C-alpha positions in Angstrom: -7.0 11.1 15.4 -5.8 7.5 15.4 -6.9 4.5 13.4 -7.4 1.4 15.5 -7.4 -2.2 14.3 -9.3 -4.9 16.0 -6.9 -7.6 14.8 -9.0 -10.7 15.9 -12.0 -9.3 14.0 -10.1 -8.6 10.8 -10.6 -11.2 8.1 -8.2 -9.8 5.5 -10.7 -8.9 2.9 -8.4 -6.0 1.7 -11.2 -3.5 1.0 -9.6 -1.0 3.4 -6.3 -1.4 1.6 -7.9 -0.6 -1.7 -9.3 2.7 -0.5 -6.3 3.7 1.7 -3.1 2.1 0.4 -1.1 5.0 1.9 -2.4 4.1 5.4 -2.4 0.3 5.4 -1.6 -2.9 3.5 -2.0 -6.6 3.8 1.3 -8.5 4.4 2.2 -11.8 2.7 0.2 -13.7 5.3 -2.9 -11.7 4.7 -2.6 -9.7 8.0 -3.4 -6.0 7.9 -0.5 -3.7 8.7 -1.2 -0.1 9.6 1.5 2.0 8.0 0.2 5.1 9.7 -1.6 5.2 13.0 -2.0 9.0 13.2 -4.3 10.0 10.3 -4.9 13.7 10.8 -3.5 14.6 7.5 -5.6 12.0 5.6 -8.7 11.8 7.7 -11.2 11.4 4.8 -9.3 8.5 3.4 -9.2 6.9 6.9 -12.9 7.4 7.3 -13.5 5.7 3.9 -11.3 2.7 5.0 -13.4 2.4 8.2 -16.6 2.5 6.3 -15.7 -0.2 3.7 -14.6 -2.8 6.3 -17.2 -5.6 6.1 -16.5 -6.8 9.6 -16.0 -3.4 11.3 -12.4 -4.2 12.3 -11.3 -0.6 12.0 -12.3 2.5 14.0 -11.2 6.0 14.5 -10.5 7.4 17.9 
């Protein structure tokens, strides 16, 4: 399973980073960077990151 970022929709709130720092982080410009696209080993954490995004910029596929 992959985590997909809708970059134009992302507003850089950082809630996803808080629940899944091993999968993603905000860079110095406030842009979300996916550290891991394939999330099979950490699926529950990825699901939590998708759920907390206030603008629905993340999805699993």
